[in-house]
C-alpha positions in Angstrom: 85.5 87.3 137.4 88.2 89.5 136.0 91.2 88.5 133.9 94.0 91.0 133.2 95.9 90.7 130.0 95.5 91.0 126.2 92.1 90.0 124.8 91.3 89.6 121.2 88.2 91.7 120.8 86.3 93.9 118.4 82.7 95.0 118.6 80.7 92.9 116.2 77.7 93.6 113.9 74.9 91.1 113.3 72.8 91.7 110.3 69.6 89.6 109.9 67.3 89.3 106.9 64.0 87.8 107.4 63.2 84.5 106.0 59.5 84.1 106.4 57.1 86.3 108.5 54.0 84.2 108.9 51.8 84.8 111.9 52.1 82.1 114.6 48.9 80.3 114.8 48.8 77.6 117.4 45.8 75.2 117.1 42.7 74.7 119.4 42.6 75.3 123.1 44.9 74.1 125.8 42.2 72.2 127.3 41.6 69.7 124.5 44.1 66.7 124.3 46.4 67.1 121.2 48.3 64.8 119.2 51.5 66.3 119.9 52.9 69.2 122.1 56.0 71.0 121.1 58.3 72.2 124.0 61.0 74.6 123.3 63.7 75.8 125.7 65.2 79.3 124.6 68.9 80.4 124.9 70.5 82.4 127.7 69.2 85.8 128.2 66.3 85.5 125.7 62.9 86.7 126.4 59.7 84.8 125.4 58.7 84.4 121.8 62.4 85.3 121.0 63.9 85.0 117.4 64.6 81.3 117.8 61.2 80.3 119.4 59.4 82.1 116.6 61.3 80.6 113.8 60.7 77.1 115.6 57.0 77.7 115.7 56.7 79.1 112.3 58.7 76.3 110.6 56.6 73.6 112.4 53.3 75.5 111.7 54.2 75.7 108.0 54.9 71.8 107.9 51.8 70.8 110.0 49.3 72.7 107.8 49.5 69.9 105.4 48.5 67.3 107.9 45.6 66.5 110.2 47.5 66.7 113.4 46.3 68.5 116.4 49.1 70.4 118.3 50.0 72.9 120.9 53.3 74.8 121.6 54.7 75.3 125.0 57.8 77.5 125.7 59.7 76.5 129.0 59.4 79.2 131.7 55.9 79.9 130.9 54.7 78.1 134.1 56.1 76.6 137.2 56.0 72.9 137.5 57.3 71.1 140.6 58.3 74.5 141.9 60.7 75.2 138.8 60.3 77.6 136.1 63.1 77.9 133.6 64.6 81.3 133.6 67.0 81.0 130.7 69.6 82.8 132.9 71.9 85.4 131.1 75.6 84.9 131.2 78.5 87.4 130.5 79.3 87.5 126.8 80.7 90.8 125.9 84.3 89.5 125.2 83.1 87.1 122.5 81.5 89.4 120.1 84.7 89.7 118.0 88.2 88.6 118.4 90.9 90.4 116.3 91.9 93.6 118.2 94.1 93.4 121.0 93.2 95.4 124.1 94.0 95.3 128.2 90.8 95.1 130.1 88.9 93.3 132.6 85.8 91.1 131.9 83.1 89.4 133.9 82.4 85.7 134.4 78.9 86.2 134.8 76.3 83.7 136.6 78.4 80.5 136.5 76.3 79.1 139.4 73.3 80.8 138.2 73.5 79.3 134.7 73.8 75.7 136.0 70.7 76.2 138.3 68.7 77.6 135.3 69.4 74.5 133.4 68.4 72.4 136.2 65.3 74.3 136.6 64.6 73.8 133.0 64.9 70.1 133.3 62.6 69.9 136.2 60.0 72.2 134.6 60.1 70.1 131.3 59.6 66.8 133.1 56.7 68.5 135.0 55.1 69.8 132.0 55.1 66.3 130.3 53.8 64.6 133.4 51.0 67.2 133.8 49.6 67.0 130.2 50.0 63.1 130.2 48.0 62.7 133.3 44.8 63.9 131.4 46.0 63.2 127.8 48.0 59.9 128.1 48.2 59.5 124.2 49.8 63.1 123.5 53.2 62.8 122.0 56.0 65.4 122.9 58.7 67.0 120.9 61.5 68.6 122.8 63.5 71.3 121.0 66.3 73.6 122.5 68.6 76.2 121.3 72.0 76.6 123.2 71.4 76.7 126.9 68.0 75.2 126.0 69.7 72.4 124.2 71.4 71.4 127.6 67.8 71.4 129.2 66.4 69.0 126.6 69.3 66.9 126.5 69.1 66.1 130.2 65.2 66.2 130.3 64.8 63.6 127.7 66.9 61.1 129.7 64.3 61.4 132.5 61.2 61.3 130.6 59.5 58.0 129.5 60.7 57.6 126.0 57.2 56.4 125.0 56.2 59.9 125.5 58.7 61.4 123.2 58.3 61.7 119.3 61.5 63.5 118.7 64.3 65.8 120.5 66.0 68.5 118.4 68.9 70.5 119.5 70.6 73.6 118.0 73.9 74.9 118.9 74.3 72.4 121.8 77.4 73.2 124.1 77.3 69.4 125.1 77.5 67.9 121.6 78.8 64.7 121.0 79.8 63.2 117.5 82.3 60.3 118.1 83.1 60.2 114.3 84.7 63.5 114.4 87.4 62.5 116.8 91.1 62.9 115.9 93.4 64.6 113.2 91.9 62.3 110.3 88.5 61.5 111.7 86.1 59.1 109.7 83.6 61.8 109.4 85.7 63.8 107.0 85.5 61.0 104.8 81.8 60.7 105.1 82.1 57.4 107.1 80.4 56.3 110.5 78.1 59.3 110.6 75.9 59.3 113.6 72.2 58.8 112.7 71.3 62.0 114.8 73.8 64.2 112.8 71.2 66.1 110.8 73.2 69.2 110.2 76.8 69.5 111.2 79.0 70.5 108.2 82.2 70.6 110.3 83.5 67.0 109.9 85.7 67.4 112.8 83.0 68.4 115.3 83.4 66.1 118.1 82.7 67.6 121.6 80.7 70.7 122.7 82.4 73.5 124.5 81.6 72.2 127.8 82.0 68.5 127.1 80.1 65.6 125.5 76.7 64.2 126.2 77.2 60.5 126.1 75.2 58.9 124.9 73.4 61.6 122.9 70.1 60.9 124.1 68.1 57.9 125.2 69.1 54.4 123.7 65.6 53.7 122.6 65.1 57.1 120.9 68.5 56.7 119.1 67.6 53.4 117.8 64.6 54.7 116.2 66.2 57.9 114.9 64.2 60.3 117.1 67.1 62.4 118.1 68.5 65.2 115.8 71.3 67.8 116.3 72.0 70.9 114.2 75.3 72.7 114.5 76.3 75.5 112.2 79.8 75.2 110.5 81.8 77.5 113.0 79.4 77.7 116.1 81.8 78.3 118.9 79.7 76.1 121.3 79.4 72.9 119.1 81.7 73.0 116.1 85.5 72.2 116.1 86.3 75.5 114.2 85.4 78.9 115.1 85.4 82.1 113.1 87.8 84.4 114.9 86.6 87.5 113.1 83.4 87.0 114.6 83.3 84.1 117.3 79.6 84.2 118.1 78.2 85.0 114.6 77.6 81.3 113.5 76.0 80.6 117.0 73.3 83.3 116.1 72.7 82.0 112.6 70.3 79.0 113.2 67.1 81.4 112.4 68.7 83.3 109.4 70.2 80.1 107.8 66.7 78.5 107.8 67.6 75.7 109.9 64.3 75.7 112.1 62.4 75.3 108.8 64.3 72.6 107.6 64.3 70.8 111.0 60.6 71.1 110.9 60.3 68.8 108.0 62.4 66.1 109.5 60.5 66.6 112.9 57.0 66.5 111.4 58.0 63.4 109.3 59.0 61.6 112.4 55.8 62.7 114.4 53.7 61.4 111.5 55.1 57.9 112.0 52.8 57.7 115.1 49.8 59.0 113.1 50.2 57.8 109.6 46.5 58.3 108.7 46.9 62.0 109.4 49.2 62.9 106.4 47.3 64.8 103.8 47.5 63.9 100.2 48.1 67.5 99.5 51.7 67.2 100.8 52.5 65.4 97.3 52.8 68.9 95.9 56.3 69.4 94.7 56.2 72.9 95.8 56.0 72.0 99.5 59.8 72.3 99.6 60.1 75.7 98.3 60.9 77.4 101.5 64.3 76.2 101.1 64.8 78.0 97.8 67.2 80.9 97.3 66.8 82.8 94.0 68.8 85.6 92.7 67.5 87.4 89.7 70.3 89.2 87.6 68.7 91.6 85.0 70.4 93.3 82.0 69.7 97.0 82.0 71.7 98.1 78.8 70.1 100.4 76.1 69.3 97.3 73.9 66.7 96.1 76.5 64.6 99.2 76.1 62.2 97.4 73.7 61.8 94.4 76.0 62.5 95.8 79.5 58.6 95.9 80.3 58.2 92.2 79.5 61.4 91.3 81.5 59.9 93.2 84.3 56.7 91.3 84.2 58.8 88.0 84.0 61.0 88.8 86.9 57.9 89.8 89.1 56.3 86.5 88.2 59.2 84.5 89.2 59.5 86.4 92.5 55.9 86.2 93.3 55.6 82.5 92.9 58.9 82.0 94.6 57.9 84.2 97.7 54.5 82.7 97.8 55.9 79.2 98.1 58.1 80.3 100.9 61.4 81.1 99.1 63.6 84.0 99.1 64.6 86.2 96.2 67.2 89.0 95.6 67.4 91.5 92.7 70.8 92.6 90.9 71.3 94.8 87.6 74.2 94.7 85.3 75.4 96.4 82.2 78.7 96.2 80.3 81.7 97.2 82.2 82.8 99.3 79.4 79.9 101.8 79.8 81.3 102.0 82.6 78.7 100.4 85.1 79.4 98.1 87.9 76.8 95.4 88.9 74.5 96.7 91.7 72.7 94.8 94.3 69.3 96.4 94.5 67.5 94.0 96.9 68.9 91.5 99.2 67.4 88.2 100.4 64.5 88.9 102.7 62.8 91.4 100.6 59.0 91.5 100.2 56.8 91.3 97.0 56.2 95.1 97.3 59.8 95.9 97.7 60.6 93.6 94.6 57.8 95.2 92.4 58.8 99.0 93.4 62.6 98.1 92.7 61.6 96.7 89.3 59.5 99.6 88.3 62.4 102.0 89.1 64.8 100.3 86.7 66.1 102.3 83.9 67.9 101.2 80.9 71.0 103.0 79.3 74.5 102.5 77.8 75.6 99.6 75.7 77.2 99.7 72.2 78.6 96.4 71.5 76.5 93.2 71.7 78.1 91.2 74.5 77.4 92.3 78.2 79.2 91.7 81.5 77.0 88.7 82.4 80.1 86.8 84.0 81.3 89.7 86.1 77.5 90.2 87.3 77.0 86.6 88.0 80.4 86.4 90.1 79.4 89.6 92.1 75.9 88.5 92.7 77.3 85.1 94.1 79.8 86.8 96.2 77.4 89.3 97.8 74.6 87.2 99.1 74.2 85.2 102.3 73.1 82.0 100.7 71.4 79.6 103.1 73.3 76.1 103.9 71.3 73.4 102.2 68.9 75.6 100.3 68.3 74.9 96.6 70.2 77.9 95.0 69.4 79.5 91.5 70.8 82.5 89.7 68.7 83.7 86.8 69.9 85.9 84.1 67.5 88.0 82.1 69.0 89.4 79.0 68.9 89.8 75.3 72.7 89.6 74.8 75.6 87.3 74.9 78.5 87.8 77.3 82.3 88.5 77.3 84.6 85.5 78.3 86.8 86.7 79.6 84.8 89.6 80.9 86.5 92.9 80.7 87.6 92.7 84.3 89.1 89.3 83.7 86.2 87.2 85.1 86.2 84.0 83.3 83.6 81.3 82.8 85.8 79.0 84.9 85.9 81.5 87.8 82.1 81.6 87.8 81.8 77.8 87.7 84.2 77.5 90.4 82.4 79.9 92.6 79.1 78.2 91.8 80.4 74.9 93.2 81.9 76.6 96.3 78.4 77.7 97.3 77.0 74.3 96.9 76.2 75.1 94.1 74.3 78.0 92.5 72.8 76.7 89.4 72.7 79.4 86.7 69.7 79.7 84.4 69.1 82.2 81.5 66.0 83.5 79.9 66.9 84.9 76.7 65.5 85.2 73.0 65.8 82.2 70.8 68.8 83.7 68.8 70.8 84.3 72.0 70.3 80.9 73.5 73.3 79.2 72.1 75.6 81.8 73.6 74.7 80.5 77.0 74.9 76.8 76.5 78.4 76.7 78.2 77.6 78.6 81.2 74.6 76.8 81.9 75.9 73.5 81.3 78.9 74.2 83.6 76.6 75.2 86.5 74.0 72.6 85.9 71.5 75.1 84.9 69.4 75.6 81.8 68.4 78.1 79.2 64.8 79.0 78.8 63.8 81.0 75.5 61.3 83.7 75.5 59.4 82.7 72.6 59.0 78.7 73.4 59.9 77.7 77.0 59.1 80.7 79.2 56.1 78.9 80.9 58.5 76.1 82.0 60.8 78.4 84.0 58.9 79.0 87.2 57.6 75.5 87.6 60.9 74.2 86.9 62.7 76.4 89.4 60.3 75.5 92.2 59.7 71.8 91.5 63.1 70.6 91.0 64.4 68.2 93.6 65.8 69.3 97.0 69.0 67.4 97.8 72.1 67.8 99.9 75.4 66.0 100.5 76.0 64.9 104.0 79.0 67.4 104.4 80.3 70.7 102.9 83.8 69.7 102.8 85.5 66.2 102.9 89.3 65.5 103.7 91.4 62.4 103.8 94.7 60.7 102.8 95.4 59.1 99.5 94.1 55.5 99.5 91.5 55.8 101.9 87.8 55.1 101.0 85.4 58.1 100.9 81.7 57.7 101.1 79.5 60.3 99.6 75.8 60.2 100.5 72.8 62.3 99.4 70.4 63.4 102.0 66.7 64.0 100.7 63.1 63.5 101.5 62.3 62.9 98.0 61.8 59.4 96.4 62.2 58.0 92.8 65.3 60.1 91.9 68.1 59.0 89.7 71.6 60.0 90.7 74.6 60.8 88.6 78.0 61.5 90.2 81.1 63.5 89.1 83.7 62.0 91.4 86.9 63.0 89.7 86.2 66.8 89.8 86.3 67.3 86.1 82.8 68.7 85.9 81.4 65.8 83.9 79.1 63.2 85.5 80.7 60.0 84.6 79.1 57.7 87.2 75.4 57.3 86.1 72.5 55.8 87.9 74.7 55.1 90.7 72.4 55.6 93.6 72.2 57.7 96.7 75.5 56.6 98.2 78.9 55.9 96.4 82.3 55.2 97.5 85.7 56.1 96.0 89.4 56.0 97.0 91.8 58.6 95.5 95.3 57.3 94.7 97.3 60.8 95.1 97.1 64.1 96.6 94.4 66.2 94.9 91.4 68.6 95.5 88.4 69.5 93.8 84.4 69.4 94.0 82.5 66.2 94.0 79.0 66.8 92.4 75.8 64.8 92.3 72.9 65.4 90.1 69.4 64.2 91.1 66.7 63.8 88.4 63.1 63.2 89.2 60.6 61.3 87.0 59.4 64.5 85.3 63.2 65.2 84.2 63.8 68.2 86.7 67.1 68.1 88.2 69.1 69.6 91.0 72.7 69.3 92.0 74.9 69.3 95.3 78.6 69.7 95.5 81.3 69.7 98.2 85.0 70.4 98.3 87.2 67.3 98.6 90.7 67.5 99.7 93.2 64.5 99.5 96.2 65.2 101.5 99.0 63.7 103.8 99.3 67.0 105.6 96.1 67.8 107.5 96.1 70.5 109.8 97.0 69.4 113.2 95.1 70.5 116.2 96.8 72.8 118.5 97.8 71.9 122.2 97.9 73.2 125.6 101.3 71.8 126.8 101.4 72.9 130.4 99.0 74.4 132.8 99.5 75.7 136.3 98.5 78.3 138.8 100.0 80.2 141.7 97.4 82.0 143.7 95.4 83.9 141.2 97.8 83.7 138.3 97.3 81.0 135.8 100.3 80.1 133.7 100.2 77.9 130.4 102.2 77.1 127.3 101.0 76.1 124.0 102.1 74.3 120.7 103.7 76.4 118.1 100.4 76.4 115.9 98.4 77.9 118.5 97.4 81.4 117.6 95.1 82.3 120.6 93.3 80.6 123.4 89.6 80.6 124.4 89.1 81.0 128.3 86.1 79.2 129.9 85.1 79.4 133.6 82.6 76.8 134.7 80.3 76.4 131.7 80.8 79.9 130.8 82.9 81.4 127.9 84.7 84.5 128.9 86.9 85.6 126.0 89.9 85.0 123.6 93.4 85.9 124.6 96.7 85.7 122.9 98.8 85.9 126.3 100.1 82.8 128.3 99.4 84.5 131.8 96.1 85.4 133.0 95.4 87.1 136.3 92.3 86.3 138.3 90.8 88.4 141.0 90.0 86.7 144.3 86.6 85.7 145.7 85.4 82.9 148.1 84.2 80.6 145.3 86.1 77.5 143.8 85.6 77.0 140.1 87.3 75.4 137.2 89.1 77.4 134.4 89.1 75.6 130.9 91.6 76.7 128.3 90.9 75.7 124.7 93.8 76.3 122.1 93.0 77.7 118.7 95.1 77.8 115.4 94.9 80.9 113.1 92.2 79.4 111.0 90.1 78.9 114.1 90.6 75.1 114.5 90.0 74.1 118.2 92.4 71.7 120.1 91.6 69.7 123.1 90.9 71.8 126.2 92.8 71.5 129.4 91.5 72.6 132.7 92.7 73.6 136.1 90.6 74.0 139.4 91.3 77.2 141.2 90.7 77.2 144.9 88.4 79.2 146.9 89.2 82.9 147.2 90.5 82.9 143.6 87.4 83.9 141.6 85.6 87.0 141.6 82.1 86.6 140.2 80.3 89.5 139.1 76.7 90.4 138.4 75.3 88.7 135.4 75.0 90.5 131.9 72.8 89.7 129.1 74.3 86.7 127.0 73.3 84.4 124.3 74.4 80.9 125.2 
């Protein structure tokens, strides 16, 4: 299919850092009956054992090793069942890589019919696989997981499989998502209310429908009742969220692996599977370090001349912190800083995804120089480190400063303690820790208190640092942002797998936890327009604590959704008008997204097929409005050969 007109497009770049690289190790042989089989449906155009399938298996394997469960993995498309073998058909996707440069060109709508047939083949194969295994292993349970096109497959297959056979259904980037609490300009989800029990990760509170519609109900009733359905939708995923990133429309759709969401999903899934096999949970799971796979830790080391006498000691300490974090499944990054008066800017040496050997080599190559006055540019360094890392959503985040000196406030570039604190909270949050000599500890009291961190002294408390960082609770708030009107009740709720935690809340955005021992869920109404960050601090019985934060905006002027006001066609020409707040329009043919245009007339080449064109208006911030569709008669659509795609 070819549309002539101005398209918003720029070639995009995707950079992926590895999270974990364990070898996939499925158990036992296929001939023996297993407790559970994990069935995964890949996305469009993906080959076998692709990035999402690999992350799915690795995450589950990591969680299953602490249990006595027996299990197998099966990837749809591996075999033919009932004459069907899932091809994960490709679709044309070139015009969605980026969207901010105008150009006039043709583009393809690849495989509209092929795409729908691919989904149906996947459904038939999934049903056939479950039936085949169940015929000889009637007690085996099944977990269905699917990414993008694969999410459509498992959505539809689950409704045709005996629910007694299904332990869990997990979808990632589902174009058929349905979250009723996200409907409207001021939806209840934005106040933390009426959240669906299958909403495991969907930080966009206005997420309501997927790109191609809604799956109502979202799963079989019996599975929903027992919380055996879960969805994951990244914040600006064009296929399932209500807001997209116009600078990189498909970036968030590709982020499930690199954001660690398959690993966090594995914890939820295995927990539900174990409800069928409670005696197969190993006692070793009680280890607090089991959650370390969701730890992001950045180490910021002072390399000014005054460190020359202790730099080797700090190298060994940094290496110990990195080694134990990496071995427990977390990620580490490395930065160095000095004083901006040297002059010397903070430098990122290693990004998240580095290995132990990378880290050791980088530490060995550090040199010390400069200095003069006692304070250094730790505030500027901390802000730079926070700004230049891709922190994973939901991960427990730490920034560790290794230094023998105090810091300027404000720093030489104007960075203040308040600016560092604000950025920490925006990232949900980054708790800042300092490892310093006894004499320097008081200088860091305000910084660590403002970011809910802690000072560890070289002389007396060093042995506590690693255990503290790895064993502190893992918690999250249900949403990353909340929004509502003055006088409305907000519900803030903590999500965690851990028990026996004490919760303290800062509900008035002043940085002080004024509501103590209030429980996992609290409510509050705000009398006037305001904004800030709500925080919760969870402390375990050992006195270790973590915090979670989220932006709250109280306003009478929420951004209205854009609208398609009129839509018509004459032959192969489609004309439409939009509301004044519409910045661009997403064009979809059948179930296939084609591109983003800022024109109001699109010219469609002729063919013998009939199809439906869906137009979705977008604001400048990427907020989607309700789509409107128009059926084009036969001889209006030109279907081209499929190209590699990612849906």
